[in-house]
C-alpha positions as CSV (number, residue, x, y, z in Angstrom):
1,M,5.5,-14.8,-14.7
2,R,5.2,-12.7,-11.3
3,D,8.0,-10.4,-10.1
4,L,7.6,-11.0,-6.2
5,Y,9.6,-8.5,-3.6
6,V,10.5,-10.8,-0.2
7,I,10.9,-9.1,2.7
8,T,12.6,-11.2,6.0
9,T,12.0,-10.0,9.2
10,P,14.0,-10.7,11.8
11,E,11.9,-13.1,13.4
12,N,13.1,-14.5,10.4
13,V,9.1,-14.6,9.1
14,D,9.1,-14.3,4.9
15,F,6.9,-11.8,3.8
16,E,6.1,-11.4,-0.2
17,F,4.2,-9.1,-2.7
18,E,4.4,-8.8,-5.9
19,V,5.8,-5.5,-8.0
20,A,3.5,-3.8,-10.0
21,G,4.2,-3.9,-13.9
22,V,5.3,-1.0,-16.0
23,M,1.8,-1.4,-17.9
24,S,-0.3,-1.1,-14.8
25,W,2.3,1.7,-13.2
26,A,1.4,3.5,-16.7
27,L,-2.0,3.0,-16.9
28,A,-2.7,4.2,-13.2
29,W,-1.1,7.1,-13.5
30,F,-2.8,7.8,-17.3
31,I,-5.7,7.7,-15.3
32,D,-4.5,10.2,-12.4
33,L,-3.0,12.5,-15.2
34,L,-6.9,12.8,-16.3
35,V,-8.1,13.1,-13.1
36,M,-5.0,16.4,-12.4
37,M,-6.5,17.6,-15.9
38,V,-10.1,17.8,-14.3
39,G,-8.6,20.0,-11.6
40,F,-6.9,22.3,-14.0
41,V,-9.3,23.3,-16.2
42,V,-11.6,24.1,-12.7
43,V,-9.1,26.2,-11.4
44,A,-8.1,27.7,-14.8
45,T,-11.6,28.5,-15.3
46,L,-11.9,30.3,-12.0
47,L,-8.7,31.8,-12.8
48,S,-9.5,33.3,-16.4
49,Q,-12.8,35.1,-14.1
50,A,-10.8,36.7,-11.7
51,Y,-8.1,38.0,-14.6
52,G,-9.9,41.4,-15.2
53,L,-9.6,41.9,-11.3
54,L,-5.4,40.1,-11.1
55,G,-4.6,41.1,-14.1
56,G,-1.1,38.8,-14.9
57,L,-1.1,37.6,-11.1
58,A,-3.8,35.2,-12.5
59,E,-1.3,34.0,-15.2
60,A,1.6,33.5,-11.8
61,L,-1.4,31.8,-9.8
62,A,-2.7,29.3,-12.7
63,Y,1.4,28.0,-12.5
64,I,1.4,28.0,-8.8
65,A,-1.7,26.1,-8.8
66,M,-0.6,23.6,-11.5
67,F,2.6,22.4,-9.3
68,V,0.1,22.1,-6.0
69,I,-2.3,19.7,-8.3
70,Q,0.4,17.9,-9.5
71,W,2.8,18.0,-6.1
72,G,-0.6,17.5,-3.5
73,Y,-2.9,14.8,-5.3
74,G,-0.2,12.1,-5.2
75,T,1.1,13.3,-2.3
76,V,-1.9,13.9,-0.3
77,L,-3.7,10.4,-1.1
78,E,-1.1,8.0,-1.6
79,A,-0.1,9.4,2.7
80,R,-4.4,9.7,3.7
81,W,-5.7,7.0,1.6
82,R,-3.5,3.8,2.0
83,G,-0.3,4.9,-0.4
84,Q,-3.5,4.7,-3.2
85,T,-4.5,7.7,-5.5
86,V,-7.6,7.2,-8.2
87,G,-5.5,5.1,-10.5
88,K,-3.5,3.0,-8.2
89,R,-7.6,2.5,-6.6
90,M,-8.8,1.3,-10.1
91,L,-5.7,-1.1,-10.9
92,G,-5.5,-2.4,-7.9
93,L,-2.5,-1.0,-7.1
94,R,-0.7,0.5,-3.9
95,T,2.6,2.4,-2.5
96,L,4.7,0.8,0.2
97,S,8.2,1.5,1.6
98,D,10.5,-0.9,0.9
99,R,10.2,-2.8,4.3
100,G,6.4,-3.5,3.6
101,L,5.2,-1.3,6.1
102,P,2.0,1.5,5.4
103,I,3.7,4.5,3.2
104,T,4.6,8.0,5.4
105,F,3.5,11.7,4.4
106,M,7.5,12.4,4.1
107,A,7.9,9.3,1.5
108,A,5.0,10.8,0.0
109,A,6.2,14.3,-0.6
110,I,9.5,12.8,-1.5
111,R,8.5,10.5,-4.4
112,N,6.3,12.5,-6.2
113,L,8.2,16.0,-5.8
114,V,10.8,13.4,-7.6
115,R,8.5,13.3,-10.4
116,V,9.7,16.6,-11.7
117,V,12.7,14.9,-12.7
118,D,10.8,11.7,-13.6
119,I,8.8,13.2,-16.5
120,L,11.5,14.7,-18.3
121,P,12.8,15.1,-21.2
122,A,8.7,14.5,-22.3
123,L,6.3,11.5,-21.0
124,Y,8.0,10.2,-18.3
125,G,11.3,9.3,-20.0
126,T,13.4,9.2,-17.6
127,G,11.0,7.6,-14.9
128,A,10.1,4.8,-17.6
129,V,14.6,3.7,-18.2
130,A,14.4,4.1,-14.3
131,V,11.6,1.3,-14.1
132,F,12.9,-1.0,-16.9
133,L,16.1,-1.1,-15.1
134,D,15.7,-1.1,-11.6
135,P,14.7,-4.5,-10.8
136,R,11.9,-3.9,-8.4
137,G,10.5,-1.0,-11.6
138,R,11.2,1.8,-9.4
139,R,10.6,5.2,-10.8
140,L,13.9,8.0,-9.5
141,G,11.3,9.2,-6.9
142,D,10.2,5.7,-5.4
143,L,14.1,5.5,-4.7
144,A,15.0,9.1,-3.4
145,A,12.0,7.8,-1.2
146,G,12.4,4.4,-0.5
147,T,8.8,3.6,-1.7
148,I,7.7,0.6,-4.0
149,V,4.6,0.1,-5.8
150,V,3.1,-3.1,-5.4
151,R,-0.2,-5.0,-6.5
152,E,-2.8,-6.0,-4.5
153,R,-4.0,-9.9,-4.1
154,K,-7.8,-9.8,-3.3
155,A,-8.1,-11.6,0.2
156,P,-10.4,-14.6,0.6
157,K,-13.7,-14.6,2.1
158,P,-13.2,-14.8,5.7
159,G,-14.8,-18.0,6.0
160,A,-12.4,-19.8,3.5
161,V,-9.5,-18.9,6.0
162,V,-11.1,-19.0,9.6
163,P,-14.2,-21.0,10.2
164,V,-16.7,-19.7,12.5
165,S,-16.1,-22.3,14.9
166,E,-12.2,-21.4,15.4
167,R,-13.0,-17.7,15.9
168,H,-13.4,-16.2,19.6
169,N,-16.0,-13.7,19.7
170,T,-14.7,-11.8,22.5
171,F,-11.5,-11.3,21.7
172,I,-12.4,-10.8,17.6
173,A,-14.5,-7.9,19.2
174,D,-11.8,-6.3,21.5
175,P,-11.3,-2.6,20.6
176,G,-8.1,-3.1,21.3
177,V,-7.5,-6.3,19.1
178,V,-8.7,-4.2,16.6
179,H,-7.2,-1.1,16.3
180,A,-3.6,-2.9,16.9
181,V,-4.5,-5.1,13.2
182,R,-4.8,-2.2,11.5
183,R,-1.2,-1.6,11.6
184,I,-0.9,-5.0,10.1
185,T,1.0,-4.5,6.4
186,P,0.0,-6.2,3.4
187,P,2.6,-8.5,3.0
188,E,1.9,-10.1,6.8
189,R,-1.4,-10.1,5.7
190,D,-0.9,-12.3,3.3
191,A,1.1,-14.4,4.7
192,M,-1.8,-15.0,6.9
193,V,-4.0,-15.7,4.9
194,A,-2.1,-18.4,2.9
195,L,-1.1,-20.2,6.1
196,G,-4.9,-20.2,7.5
197,L,-5.4,-21.8,3.7
198,R,-2.8,-23.9,3.8
199,R,-2.7,-25.0,7.1
200,E,-4.4,-28.5,6.4
201,A,-2.1,-29.5,4.3
202,L,1.2,-29.2,6.2
203,P,3.2,-31.7,8.0
204,L,2.5,-30.9,11.9
205,D,5.7,-29.9,12.5
206,V,6.1,-27.4,9.7
207,R,2.6,-26.2,10.9
208,H,3.2,-25.7,14.2
209,D,7.0,-24.1,14.0
210,L,5.1,-21.5,11.4
211,F,2.3,-20.6,13.2
212,G,4.5,-20.2,16.2
213,R,6.7,-18.0,14.5
214,L,4.3,-16.1,13.5
215,S,2.3,-15.9,15.9
216,R,5.3,-13.9,18.0
217,H,6.1,-11.6,15.7
218,L,2.9,-10.6,15.6
219,E,2.7,-10.6,19.6
220,V,6.2,-7.8,19.2
221,R,4.7,-6.3,15.7
222,L,1.4,-4.8,17.3
223,G,1.4,-5.4,21.7
224,V,-1.0,-7.6,21.5
225,A,-0.3,-10.2,24.0
226,R,-1.6,-13.6,23.1
227,P,-4.3,-15.0,25.2
228,S,-3.3,-18.1,27.7
229,F,-6.5,-19.9,26.4
230,F,-5.5,-20.0,23.2
231,S,-2.9,-21.4,21.2
232,E,-0.6,-20.5,18.4
233,E,-2.7,-22.1,15.8
234,R,-5.5,-19.8,16.9
235,F,-4.2,-16.3,18.4
236,V,-3.3,-16.1,14.2
237,L,-6.4,-17.2,12.9
238,N,-8.4,-15.2,15.3
239,L,-6.3,-12.2,14.1
240,T,-6.8,-13.3,10.7
241,A,-10.4,-12.9,11.2
242,V,-10.5,-9.4,11.9
243,V,-7.9,-8.3,9.1
244,L,-10.6,-10.1,6.8
245,A,-13.8,-8.6,8.4
246,Q,-12.0,-4.9,7.9
247,G,-11.6,-5.3,4.5
């Protein structure tokens, strides 16, 4: 059974996403560990060649390099790669803030710094216990940083959600709209896609209500005004077309 995490916005719009399981989380970390080990080997090889010149300083630099690689690898990639490391990308996982927003550099730095505690006493013992005890599967680093690891959902092909006949080319090609849509979070994207796919099966009053609420939420969140010639439904569908076009 999927473990879903639901966020309710001030506009009473619910967004949900799937929390990463323990096994996928552990496998992603194992892949990341292999990547870091390659970095360790490269640094150790370079420092061993310079040992004759640096002496004991080379050993000290090796310990510093180990810490920098272990902390910096996760911090830099998660902050700059939309919450993903190599392992997370291969397993389809992503780190977000517990409000469903993209992870910040500070949050990435905190969750990776606290990793020093999570790995104690060995083989991620403390972190594993925290993951099993926390209902959202978070280790201590996530609790400290206010983050959560979720499973990405593959978006359907654009045509399945927004037929070409329902797209307004002037709007979806507007640079301001394209730039603003990059701020849409994964749970928001999932809600837009799900509503687009289900709209024909919804009662008319429910359909209008849901598209209206989501349209007003996105207008405020993104700072993009709904064109006068767009219904609320058409506005959301065209924004969805831009989201899916960005991949």
